[in-house]
matplotlib code that plots the C-alpha trace (Angstrom):
import matplotlib.pyplot as plt

x = [18.9, 17.6, 14.8, 13.0, 10.4, 8.2, 6.3, 4.2, 2.5, 0.6, 1.0, 4.2, 6.3, 4.9, 7.2, 5.7, 2.1, 1.5, -1.5, -0.7, -1.1, 0.6, 3.3, 4.9, 7.4, 9.6, 12.6, 14.2, 17.4, 19.6, 18.4, 14.8, 15.6, 15.3, 12.1, 10.6, 11.4, 10.0, 6.7, 6.6, 7.0, 4.2, 2.0, 2.8, 1.9, -1.3, -2.9, -6.7, -6.1, -4.5, -1.1, 1.8, 4.1, 6.5, 7.9, 10.6, 12.2, 14.7, 16.9, 18.8, 21.0, 19.7, 21.9, 20.0, 21.1, 19.1, 15.8, 13.2, 10.8, 7.2, 4.3, 1.6, -1.7, -4.6, -7.3, -11.0, -13.2, -16.6, -19.5, -21.4, -23.7, -23.2, -20.5, -22.5, -22.6, -18.9, -18.2, -20.2, -18.3, -15.0, -15.9, -17.0, -13.7, -11.6, -13.3, -12.7, -9.0, -8.7, -9.6, -12.2, -15.5, -14.7, -11.4, -12.8, -15.6, -13.0, -10.9, -13.7, -14.8, -11.3, -11.1, -14.6, -13.5, -10.5, -10.6, -8.1, -6.0, -3.0, 0.2, 0.8, -1.1, -2.5, -1.4, -4.3, -4.4, -6.3, -8.0, -8.9, -8.7, -6.1, -3.7, -0.1, 1.8, 2.4, 2.5, -0.9, -2.0, 1.2, 0.9, 3.5, 4.7, 5.2, 8.3, 10.9, 8.7, 7.8, 6.5, 9.1, 7.3, 5.1, 3.8, 2.7, 0.8, -0.9, -1.9, -3.4, -5.4, -6.7, -7.9, -9.8, -11.2, -9.9, -6.6, -5.7, -2.7, -4.6, -5.2, -1.7, 0.0, -2.3, -1.8, 2.0, 1.7, -0.8, 1.4, 4.4, 2.2, 0.6, 4.1, 5.0, 5.8, 2.7, 0.2, -3.2, -5.0, -5.2, -8.1, -7.7, -9.7, -8.3, -8.1, -8.4, -11.7, -12.5, -11.7, -14.1, -12.6, -11.0, -9.9, -9.2, -6.0, -4.4, -2.3, -5.5, -5.8, -6.9, -10.6, -11.4, -14.4, -15.7, -17.5, -16.1, -16.9, -19.0, -17.7, -15.8, -14.7, -11.0, -10.4, -9.1, -6.8, -5.1, -5.0, -2.9, -4.4, -1.6, -1.3, -1.0, 2.2, 3.9, 7.2, 6.1, 9.7, 10.5, 7.3, 7.8, 11.4, 10.2, 7.4, 9.6, 13.1, 13.0, 13.3, 10.7, 9.9, 6.5, 6.5, 3.7]
y = [4.8, 1.7, 1.2, -2.1, -3.4, -6.5, -8.1, -11.2, -13.3, -16.6, -19.3, -17.9, -14.9, -11.5, -11.3, -14.6, -13.6, -14.6, -13.4, -10.3, -10.8, -7.9, -5.3, -2.9, 0.0, 1.6, 3.9, 3.3, 3.4, 0.3, -0.6, -1.1, -3.3, -6.8, -6.0, -4.4, -7.4, -9.8, -7.9, -7.9, -11.6, -12.1, -9.8, -11.9, -15.2, -14.0, -11.7, -11.7, -12.2, -15.5, -16.9, -15.9, -18.6, -16.3, -13.5, -11.0, -8.7, -6.1, -4.1, -1.3, 1.5, 5.0, 8.1, 10.8, 13.4, 11.6, 11.6, 14.1, 15.5, 16.1, 17.4, 15.2, 15.8, 17.3, 14.6, 15.1, 12.3, 11.7, 9.4, 7.4, 4.5, 2.5, 1.8, 3.6, 6.7, 6.4, 6.1, 9.3, 11.1, 9.9, 11.2, 14.6, 14.8, 13.9, 16.5, 19.1, 18.2, 18.8, 15.4, 15.5, 13.7, 11.4, 10.4, 10.1, 7.8, 5.7, 5.3, 4.1, 1.7, 0.4, -0.5, -2.1, -4.2, -5.7, -9.5, -9.4, -6.7, -5.1, -4.8, -1.3, 1.6, 2.4, 5.7, 7.4, 10.6, 13.1, 14.5, 11.5, 8.5, 6.9, 4.5, 5.8, 2.9, -0.5, -2.8, -4.5, -6.2, -5.4, -1.6, 1.0, 0.3, 3.3, 2.5, 3.9, 6.0, 6.4, 8.9, 11.1, 10.9, 7.9, 8.6, 12.2, 10.8, 8.2, 10.9, 13.0, 10.1, 9.1, 12.7, 12.4, 9.0, 7.1, 5.5, 2.1, 0.8, 0.9, 4.7, 5.3, 3.6, 5.0, 8.5, 8.2, 6.8, 9.4, 12.2, 11.0, 10.6, 14.0, 15.6, 13.6, 15.6, 15.5, 13.8, 15.5, 13.2, 9.6, 7.2, 4.1, 1.5, -1.3, -4.9, -6.3, -8.1, -6.7, -3.1, -1.2, 2.2, 4.2, 7.7, 10.5, 12.4, 15.4, 18.4, 19.8, 17.0, 13.4, 12.7, 9.4, 7.5, 4.8, 2.6, 1.9, -1.9, -4.6, -6.1, -9.3, -8.2, -9.0, -6.8, -3.2, -1.0, 2.3, 4.9, 8.0, 10.6, 12.3, 15.6, 14.8, 16.9, 14.9, 13.1, 9.5, 8.2, 10.9, 10.2, 6.4, 6.9, 9.2, 6.9, 3.8, 5.0, 8.4, 8.0, 10.1, 11.0, 12.5, 15.2, 16.7]
z = [14.5, 12.8, 10.3, 11.3, 8.8, 8.9, 6.0, 6.5, 3.9, 3.6, 1.0, -0.5, -0.4, -1.3, -4.3, -5.5, -5.1, -1.5, 0.4, 2.4, 6.2, 8.0, 7.9, 10.4, 10.4, 13.0, 13.2, 16.6, 18.5, 18.9, 22.4, 21.2, 18.2, 19.9, 21.7, 18.5, 16.3, 18.8, 18.9, 15.1, 15.0, 17.5, 15.3, 12.2, 13.9, 15.6, 13.1, 12.5, 8.8, 9.5, 10.6, 8.3, 7.1, 5.2, 7.4, 6.4, 9.0, 7.7, 10.1, 8.5, 10.0, 9.3, 9.6, 11.6, 9.0, 6.3, 8.3, 7.2, 9.7, 8.7, 10.8, 12.3, 10.5, 12.4, 13.2, 12.5, 13.9, 12.2, 12.7, 10.0, 10.5, 7.3, 4.8, 2.0, 4.1, 4.7, 1.0, 0.3, 3.1, 1.6, -1.8, -0.4, 1.6, -1.4, -3.6, -0.9, -0.9, -4.6, -6.2, -9.0, -8.4, -11.3, -9.8, -6.3, -7.5, -9.5, -6.4, -4.2, -6.9, -7.2, -3.5, -3.6, -6.6, -5.0, -4.7, -1.9, -0.1, -1.7, 0.4, -1.0, -2.6, -6.0, -7.5, -9.3, -11.2, -9.1, -12.2, -14.4, -12.1, -14.4, -12.6, -12.7, -11.1, -12.8, -9.8, -10.4, -7.2, -5.3, -5.1, -3.9, -0.3, 2.1, 4.1, 6.6, 9.0, 12.6, 15.1, 16.9, 20.3, 20.6, 24.1, 23.1, 20.1, 22.3, 24.8, 22.0, 20.6, 24.0, 24.5, 21.2, 22.3, 19.2, 20.4, 19.1, 17.1, 13.8, 13.9, 15.5, 12.5, 9.9, 11.1, 10.9, 7.3, 6.3, 7.6, 5.6, 2.5, 2.8, 2.7, -0.5, -3.7, -5.9, -3.6, -3.4, -1.1, 0.3, 0.7, 2.8, 4.8, 6.8, 5.6, 9.2, 9.5, 12.9, 11.9, 9.6, 9.8, 7.0, 6.4, 3.9, 4.4, 2.8, 3.8, 5.4, 7.8, 8.6, 8.5, 10.2, 8.8, 11.2, 8.7, 5.2, 4.9, 6.6, 9.9, 9.1, 5.6, 5.2, 2.2, 2.3, 0.4, -0.1, -2.9, -3.4, -5.6, -7.5, -9.4, -13.1, -13.4, -10.6, -11.1, -10.4, -10.1, -7.5, -5.6, -5.5, -4.2, -1.4, -0.4, -0.3, 0.7, 2.4, 6.2, 7.9, 11.6, 12.2, 14.9, 16.8]

ax = plt.figure().add_subplot(projection="3d")
ax.plot(x, y, z, "-o")
ax.set_aspect("equal")
plt.show()
């Protein structure tokens, strides 16, 4: 198996402060590597956030014995007409998952205050809203993950009437994050201008929120609300380096 990862930026490399354009993650067998990398390049060059001019593709062998399996989260669609309603629904869902109202409000405000999208996630204390990571505008990247049976996932999302690549990739990431040591819940909405949807995820499930920002807004972000007793070093290592396959 091979972990294939794409990172695309504009203006300069991500590490030098370049504007985030796109990213993608797969864990696949050898015979799919060439086709997958070609698709990732096409995505980087034709993304709605702009055309990338700094693209990194990493291909790394993964021993099957090191891959952790985690369950796919149950999906709960919802319907809200405005971004304000979506934010209230997100706060309610976060509190129901175990995040304090203070921290939930702080998380929503943090995303609304972003000048541009982060390529990773903020780690916020689920009790106080204090930020635990020290990555500033970069954030903690979730990496090395995929779905065990892509066709089965697509079939399930089609039956729910919500299938697209955005929700497919978000659900895989959210399922890995929900299994992370110390994570209480996640809040995210997309940075793609044409996609206004966000979600709140926890071990209890994935709540899809259709409107979290105005159409055409190119700013989005992701927050992981973390137990104050969590080992942050262990958590960051899991998020970035633990290979995970999500199974239905």
